[in-house]
C-alpha positions as semicolon CSV with decimal commas, in nm:
position;residue;x (nm);y (nm);z (nm)
1;M;2,710;-0,062;2,460
2;I;2,460;0,124;2,243
3;N;2,605;0,309;1,944
4;Y;2,405;0,630;1,985
5;K;2,487;0,773;1,642
6;K;2,395;0,445;1,471
7;S;2,067;0,417;1,661
8;Y;1,982;0,787;1,626
9;P;2,158;0,908;1,310
10;L;1,952;1,228;1,295
11;A;2,039;1,337;1,649
12;G;2,132;1,706;1,648
13;E;1,933;1,778;1,332
14;T;1,632;2,011;1,340
15;I;1,415;1,919;1,044
16;L;1,137;2,128;0,893
17;V;0,848;1,927;0,744
18;T;0,631;2,106;0,489
19;R;0,352;1,855;0,426
20;A;-0,013;1,922;0,508
21;A;-0,075;1,917;0,884
22;S;-0,317;1,626;0,842
23;A;-0,047;1,417;0,671
24;N;0,252;1,486;0,894
25;S;0,222;1,225;1,169
26;Q;0,379;0,929;0,988
27;F;0,670;1,129;0,848
28;R;0,728;1,306;1,178
29;E;0,743;0,972;1,360
30;M;0,994;0,835;1,109
31;L;1,227;1,130;1,163
32;E;1,189;1,144;1,541
33;T;1,253;0,771;1,573
34;K;1,591;0,836;1,414
35;G;1,666;1,115;1,662
36;G;1,565;1,423;1,464
37;I;1,387;1,723;1,613
38;V;1,090;1,797;1,390
39;L;0,914;2,129;1,335
40;E;0,610;2,156;1,112
41;F;0,555;2,418;0,845
42;P;0,224;2,315;0,684
43;A;0,250;2,426;0,322
44;L;-0,066;2,250;0,206
45;V;-0,429;2,255;0,312
46;I;-0,634;1,951;0,208
47;K;-1,013;1,983;0,187
48;P;-1,312;1,838;-0,001
49;P;-1,370;1,923;-0,368
50;S;-1,587;2,218;-0,464
51;T;-1,865;1,969;-0,547
52;W;-1,920;1,598;-0,484
53;Q;-2,148;1,558;-0,786
54;K;-1,899;1,400;-1,027
55;L;-1,749;1,165;-0,770
56;D;-2,092;1,057;-0,650
57;Q;-2,195;0,984;-1,007
58;A;-1,881;0,781;-1,071
59;I;-1,930;0,579;-0,752
60;A;-2,289;0,508;-0,855
61;N;-2,157;0,363;-1,182
62;L;-1,850;0,171;-1,065
63;T;-1,936;-0,135;-1,276
64;E;-1,871;0,073;-1,590
65;Y;-1,498;0,093;-1,514
66;D;-1,218;-0,161;-1,559
67;W;-0,960;0,008;-1,335
68;L;-0,948;0,250;-1,042
69;I;-0,620;0,444;-1,024
70;L;-0,512;0,601;-0,695
71;T;-0,192;0,804;-0,685
72;S;-0,198;0,955;-0,336
73;A;-0,308;0,891;0,020
74;N;-0,549;1,185;-0,013
75;G;-0,706;1,024;-0,319
76;V;-0,761;0,702;-0,123
77;E;-0,900;0,877;0,183
78;Y;-1,147;1,102;0,005
79;F;-1,263;0,833;-0,240
80;F;-1,340;0,584;0,035
81;Q;-1,494;0,843;0,265
82;R;-1,739;0,923;-0,011
83;L;-1,793;0,557;-0,100
84;Y;-1,899;0,482;0,258
85;H;-2,099;0,806;0,282
86;L;-2,308;0,683;-0,010
87;G;-2,386;0,356;0,168
88;K;-2,138;0,143;-0,025
89;D;-1,825;-0,045;0,084
90;K;-1,524;-0,236;-0,054
91;N;-1,753;-0,512;-0,182
92;D;-1,888;-0,269;-0,439
93;L;-1,541;-0,267;-0,596
94;H;-1,538;-0,640;-0,678
95;T;-1,572;-0,576;-1,053
96;I;-1,292;-0,318;-1,076
97;K;-0,915;-0,361;-1,052
98;I;-0,710;-0,116;-0,847
99;A;-0,373;0,036;-0,937
100;V;-0,182;0,253;-0,691
101;V;0,136;0,460;-0,709
102;G;0,367;0,431;-0,410
103;T;0,387;0,234;-0,088
104;T;0,215;0,505;0,118
105;T;-0,086;0,494;-0,114
106;E;-0,086;0,115;-0,086
107;Q;-0,074;0,134;0,295
108;Y;-0,376;0,364;0,301
109;L;-0,560;0,125;0,068
110;Q;-0,482;-0,165;0,303
111;Q;-0,660;0,023;0,582
112;Y;-0,978;-0,056;0,390
113;D;-0,884;-0,426;0,370
114;L;-0,804;-0,403;0,001
115;K;-0,492;-0,495;-0,190
116;A;-0,382;-0,328;-0,512
117;D;-0,387;-0,535;-0,828
118;F;-0,093;-0,338;-0,964
119;I;0,184;-0,121;-0,818
120;P;0,444;0,011;-1,065
121;P;0,808;-0,066;-0,980
122;D;0,902;0,302;-0,957
123;F;0,694;0,516;-0,727
124;I;0,604;0,780;-0,984
125;A;0,295;0,809;-1,199
126;D;0,489;0,785;-1,525
127;S;0,602;0,432;-1,434
128;L;0,240;0,324;-1,405
129;V;0,182;0,376;-1,778
130;K;0,509;0,216;-1,884
131;N;0,454;-0,098;-1,677
132;F;0,075;-0,131;-1,689
133;P;-0,010;-0,506;-1,675
134;E;-0,278;-0,497;-1,944
135;K;-0,312;-0,342;-2,287
136;L;-0,439;0,009;-2,223
137;S;-0,640;0,044;-2,542
138;Q;-1,012;0,076;-2,459
139;Q;-0,957;0,029;-2,085
140;K;-1,211;0,234;-1,891
141;I;-1,025;0,399;-1,604
142;L;-1,156;0,598;-1,308
143;F;-0,905;0,844;-1,168
144;P;-1,007;1,033;-0,848
145;R;-0,752;1,310;-0,804
146;V;-0,679;1,659;-0,680
147;E;-0,923;1,913;-0,823
148;S;-0,661;2,141;-0,973
149;G;-0,286;2,183;-0,993
150;G;-0,193;1,816;-1,036
151;R;0,044;1,688;-1,303
152;E;-0,125;1,611;-1,634
153;I;0,135;1,369;-1,770
154;L;-0,040;1,056;-1,640
155;V;-0,373;1,142;-1,801
156;Q;-0,204;1,242;-2,126
157;E;-0,002;0,923;-2,154
158;L;-0,295;0,697;-2,065
159;S;-0,509;0,870;-2,327
160;Q;-0,233;0,839;-2,588
161;K;-0,230;0,463;-2,525
162;G;-0,602;0,450;-2,604
163;A;-0,742;0,433;-2,250
164;K;-1,073;0,601;-2,176
165;I;-0,992;0,787;-1,855
166;T;-1,244;0,968;-1,638
167;E;-1,084;1,230;-1,413
168;I;-1,286;1,307;-1,102
169;P;-1,207;1,580;-0,847
170;A;-1,192;1,402;-0,510
171;Y;-1,021;1,670;-0,300
172;Q;-0,856;2,011;-0,317
173;S;-0,509;2,112;-0,206
174;G;-0,431;2,476;-0,152
175;C;-0,190;2,712;0,013
176;P;-0,252;2,802;0,379
177;D;-0,354;3,161;0,448
178;F;-0,090;3,212;0,714
179;I;0,263;3,100;0,788
180;D;0,323;2,896;1,103
181;E;0,481;3,141;1,348
182;T;0,692;2,885;1,536
183;A;0,841;2,752;1,214
184;W;0,892;3,103;1,079
185;D;1,081;3,206;1,392
186;A;1,297;2,894;1,362
187;I;1,385;2,979;1,001
188;R;1,471;3,342;1,081
189;N;1,678;3,243;1,384
190;E;1,872;2,981;1,183
191;V;1,749;2,692;1,396
192;I;1,662;2,468;1,099
193;S;1,931;2,239;0,959
194;I;1,722;2,045;0,703
195;I;1,400;2,127;0,518
196;T;1,202;1,852;0,347
197;F;0,971;1,870;0,046
198;A;0,746;1,580;-0,054
199;S;0,582;1,743;-0,357
200;S;0,629;2,029;-0,600
201;K;0,324;2,200;-0,458
202;T;0,478;2,218;-0,110
203;V;0,786;2,386;-0,260
204;K;0,573;2,644;-0,443
205;N;0,355;2,717;-0,140
206;F;0,655;2,738;0,094
207;Y;0,817;2,984;-0,145
208;D;0,499;3,193;-0,166
209;L;0,444;3,197;0,211
210;V;0,802;3,295;0,292
211;T;0,810;3,555;0,014
212;K;0,499;3,719;0,160
213;A;0,637;3,699;0,514
214;I;0,956;3,888;0,428
215;I;0,779;4,182;0,261
216;D;0,809;4,371;0,590
217;H;1,173;4,266;0,630
218;P;1,359;4,422;0,333
219;H;1,694;4,300;0,464
220;L;1,581;3,938;0,421
221;N;1,545;3,719;0,115
222;I;1,454;3,354;0,086
223;H;1,796;3,246;-0,042
224;S;1,986;3,411;0,243
225;L;1,743;3,257;0,492
226;L;1,814;2,909;0,354
227;K;2,184;2,949;0,279
228;D;2,288;2,712;0,560
229;V;1,984;2,484;0,538
230;T;2,003;2,149;0,361
231;I;1,719;2,110;0,109
232;A;1,582;1,754;0,080
233;S;1,347;1,642;-0,200
234;I;1,140;1,325;-0,236
235;G;1,202;1,288;-0,609
236;P;1,287;1,434;-0,952
237;Q;0,976;1,647;-1,007
238;T;1,001;1,802;-0,662
239;S;1,373;1,860;-0,718
240;L;1,302;2,048;-1,041
241;T;1,074;2,285;-0,853
242;C;1,337;2,329;-0,580
243;Q;1,594;2,419;-0,846
244;E;1,352;2,660;-1,010
245;L;1,245;2,848;-0,698
246;L;1,509;2,782;-0,433
247;K;1,799;2,754;-0,684
248;R;1,931;2,425;-0,545
249;V;1,855;2,086;-0,394
250;D;2,103;1,900;-0,172
251;I;1,933;1,564;-0,118
252;E;1,708;1,364;-0,348
253;A;1,554;1,034;-0,240
254;K;1,646;0,734;-0,454
255;E;1,315;0,571;-0,368
256;Y;1,039;0,827;-0,409
257;T;0,865;0,760;-0,078
258;L;0,875;0,912;0,270
259;E;1,089;0,621;0,387
260;G;1,319;0,677;0,093
261;L;1,347;1,044;0,185
262;V;1,436;0,960;0,545
263;N;1,702;0,714;0,426
264;A;1,848;0,972;0,189
265;I;1,873;1,227;0,470
266;I;2,043;0,973;0,698
267;T;2,296;0,889;0,425
268;F;2,367;1,257;0,367
269;V;2,432;1,346;0,731
270;A;2,629;1,031;0,814
């Protein structure tokens, strides 16, 4: 006899996902496979950088770099899209080593038939510096990243260790112009049982979108709307932003990945 609760531990939970719409499919599938009902509240919009000039120049001079660092699926996607657009392919990376942060980033890299030379043991950028496999002094590092709003700690720590790091805007992430009406109705009608955040930026944008939405509803505030909703965070930095803006966090993943977040939610509701 099938143990329904064991097979579908998230049955009965309505989970709000706040990632960019273009990045939701994998996470949504993970949650639905475990029995959860998933609603999407896109709190990020991902688009090309304001100019391709710097990235194009870096790709034209790949042989000048020792390492390519990729810290997100978006970084992988936009870097390789541009690489192929310029008539190059993975073979043009044969002189450069690749470091990635996180299993999701590694999975996206594998889609281009490439394997990372280094993945830090903890899935956060800070761990990359601490565990880097080579002496960082004088290493020439190419770092395609979000155009603005990303954490600066990785660049600072690499530079302090003597690395020569070239930051290149590879994509932009911004706040959507409008709130998703279906998700907004679900929040107001207390349908949501769990809300998930996979980055600090999604917390900030969610807060901004909801704050704007309740301007015409003076009897509402964001904390009363979420009072019975479990807040789930992918890791320490995201949790800090939850504490700052939402005043609490109920679940934090032990492994800072989407799979780790799913497992943490399952453990919490069990």
